[in-house]
C-alpha positions in Angstrom: 0.0 0.0 0.0 1.4 3.4 -1.0 1.9 6.3 1.3 -1.0 8.3 -0.2 -3.4 5.4 -0.5 -2.8 4.5 3.1 -3.6 8.1 4.1 -6.7 8.1 1.9 -8.0 5.2 3.9 -7.4 7.1 7.1 -9.1 10.2 5.7 -12.5 8.6 5.3 -12.2 6.1 8.2 -12.5 6.6 11.7 -27.0 -11.4 26.3 -26.6 -12.1 29.9 -23.1 -11.5 31.2 -21.2 -12.8 34.2 -20.9 -10.2 36.9 -17.1 -10.9 37.0 -16.9 -9.5 33.5 -17.7 -6.0 34.9 -15.7 -6.1 38.1 -13.4 -3.1 38.3 -10.2 -3.5 40.3 -10.0 0.3 40.8 -12.6 2.3 42.6 -13.3 5.9 41.7 -12.6 8.5 44.3 -14.2 11.8 45.2 -11.2 13.5 43.5 -12.0 11.7 40.2 -15.1 13.8 39.9 -13.0 16.9 39.6 -9.7 15.7 38.2 -7.9 12.6 37.0 -5.5 11.5 39.7 -4.1 8.6 37.8 -4.7 8.5 34.0 -3.2 4.9 33.8 -6.3 3.7 35.7 -8.6 5.0 33.0 -7.5 2.6 30.3 -6.2 -0.9 31.4 -3.5 -2.0 29.0 -2.8 -5.5 30.3 -2.5 -8.2 27.7 -5.7 -10.2 27.5 -8.1 -7.4 28.5 -10.9 -7.0 25.9 -14.0 -5.1 25.2 -17.0 -6.2 23.1 -19.0 -3.5 21.4 -22.3 -3.1 19.5 -21.2 -0.9 16.6 -23.6 1.0 14.3 -22.4 2.1 10.8 -24.9 3.4 8.2 -27.8 2.1 10.3 -26.3 -1.4 10.3 -25.2 -3.0 13.6 -22.1 -5.2 14.0 -20.3 -6.8 16.9 -16.7 -5.6 17.4 -14.1 -6.9 19.8 -11.1 -4.8 20.9 -8.3 -6.7 22.6 -5.1 -5.6 24.3 -2.3 -7.6 22.5 0.6 -6.4 24.6 3.8 -4.3 23.9 5.0 -3.8 20.4 7.8 -1.7 18.8 5.9 0.7 16.5 8.0 3.1 14.5 10.9 3.0 17.0 8.6 3.5 20.1 7.4 0.7 22.4 3.6 0.9 22.7 0.7 -1.3 23.7 -1.3 -2.6 20.8 -5.1 -2.5 20.9 -6.6 -4.4 18.0 -10.2 -4.2 17.0 -11.8 -7.0 14.8 -15.2 -7.6 13.3 -16.0 -11.2 12.3 -12.3 -12.0 12.6 -11.4 -9.2 10.2 -9.2 -6.2 11.3 -11.1 -3.0 11.7 -8.6 -0.8 13.5 -5.2 -1.0 15.3 -4.0 1.6 17.7 -0.8 2.0 19.8 -1.1 3.5 23.3 1.6 4.4 25.8 1.8 5.7 29.4 4.8 7.8 30.3 5.4 10.5 32.9 1.8 10.7 33.9 0.4 10.9 30.4 -1.7 8.6 28.2 -0.7 8.9 24.6 -1.7 7.6 21.2 1.5 6.7 19.3 0.1 5.1 16.1 -3.0 3.9 14.3 -3.8 1.9 11.2 -6.7 0.2 9.3 -4.2 -2.1 7.6 -2.5 -5.2 9.0 0.8 -4.3 7.4 1.3 -0.5 7.6 1.2 2.0 10.5 0.6 5.7 10.6 3.1 6.7 13.3 2.4 9.9 15.3 5.7 11.7 16.0 5.8 12.8 18.7 2.8 10.9 20.3 -0.5 12.6 20.7 -1.3 13.2 24.4 -4.9 12.1 25.2 -5.0 12.5 29.0 -2.7 13.7 31.8 -2.7 13.1 35.6 -4.5 16.0 37.1 -6.5 16.7 34.0 -9.4 19.1 34.5 -12.6 19.8 32.6 -11.8 21.6 29.3 -8.1 21.0 29.2 -6.6 21.1 25.7 -3.4 19.4 24.5 -2.3 21.0 21.3 0.0 18.9 19.1 2.2 19.6 16.1 4.5 17.1 14.5 4.6 14.6 11.7 2.7 11.5 10.6 5.1 8.8 9.4 4.4 5.7 7.2 6.6 3.5 5.0 9.6 5.7 5.6 7.9 8.9 4.5 6.4 11.7 6.6 4.1 14.6 6.4 3.7 17.7 8.6 0.5 17.6 10.7 -1.2 19.2 13.7 -3.8 18.0 16.2 -5.6 18.6 19.5 -7.0 16.5 22.3 -9.6 17.7 24.8 -10.7 15.7 27.9 -14.2 16.5 29.2 -14.5 15.0 32.7 -17.4 12.9 33.8 -20.3 12.1 31.4 -22.8 9.5 32.4 -22.8 6.7 29.8 -25.4 4.0 29.5 -23.8 0.9 27.9 -25.7 -1.9 26.1 -25.7 -4.3 29.0 -22.7 -3.6 31.2 -24.5 -0.8 33.1 -24.2 2.9 33.5 -20.7 4.4 34.1 -19.3 7.8 34.9 -16.8 8.2 32.0 -14.3 10.8 30.8 -14.9 11.9 27.2 -11.8 12.5 25.2 -12.1 14.2 21.8 -9.0 14.1 19.6 -8.1 14.9 16.0 -5.2 14.9 13.7 -5.1 16.8 10.4 -2.5 17.2 7.6 -2.5 18.6 4.1 -1.7 16.3 1.2 0.3 17.1 -1.9 -2.8 16.8 -4.1 -4.6 19.4 -2.1 -6.7 17.1 0.0 -6.4 16.9 3.7 -6.2 13.8 5.9 -8.1 13.7 9.2 -8.2 11.1 12.0 -11.0 12.2 14.4 -11.9 10.1 17.4 -14.0 10.3 20.6 -13.3 7.9 23.4 -15.2 7.5 26.7 -13.2 5.8 29.3 -14.1 4.7 32.9 -11.8 4.0 35.9 -10.6 0.4 35.8 -12.7 -0.4 32.8 -11.4 1.5 29.9 -13.5 2.0 26.8 -17.2 2.3 27.5 -18.0 4.1 24.2 -16.0 5.0 21.0 -16.7 7.0 17.9 -14.7 7.6 14.8 -15.1 7.9 11.1 -15.4 4.6 9.3 -15.4 4.9 5.5 -18.2 7.3 4.7 -20.0 7.1 8.0 -19.4 7.8 11.7 -18.8 4.5 13.5 -20.5 4.5 17.0 -19.5 1.7 19.3 -21.2 1.1 22.7 -19.9 -1.3 25.3 -21.6 -4.7 25.7 -19.1 -6.3 28.0 -15.5 -6.4 29.0 -13.2 -9.1 30.3 -10.0 -9.3 32.2 -7.6 -12.3 31.9 
């Protein structure tokens, strides 16, 4: 897949359960209602952790499973791979990293072979984050040995009540983020996502562009191994 064709893909993309499936090892504190004391608790990145979503695209409903695959060297940076599949087929791969009290997105891809590496990584959330914080980003998107200048922004909004499909209602942090870059042909690539994460659970809702429609994923269940 060529550099521009990969970026074109990115431009237009974005039952009864066991109670143990929903048990959270981390309990929210009073301080969590005002600030994030530990952003690493908001997205568990231990290998084997998985989330099952009901996903709506163009009024069609699918079942997606996102799984933590463990650490991986992506573009020279060690990150934790979170891989989403639908009927066994890859939908999305993302690389996440915690460092110095920050949760960061390091790379993403809709291809099993190529990565779009975010250099430097895009900060999604920080320890001590407050309502309306903004993390502005400027850097490069790298793929297949080539790179392009880009800019971006992440904005955490603390505490929205989210009703999941069957896992219950959670108080989650909404994180809106976007990356944008001009292409040589005059077009512009965009990677826009919204994630809702809850303490000790991780993803409770996700939204991003999928082909020509916005993909909306609502949590059905999660599992820890």
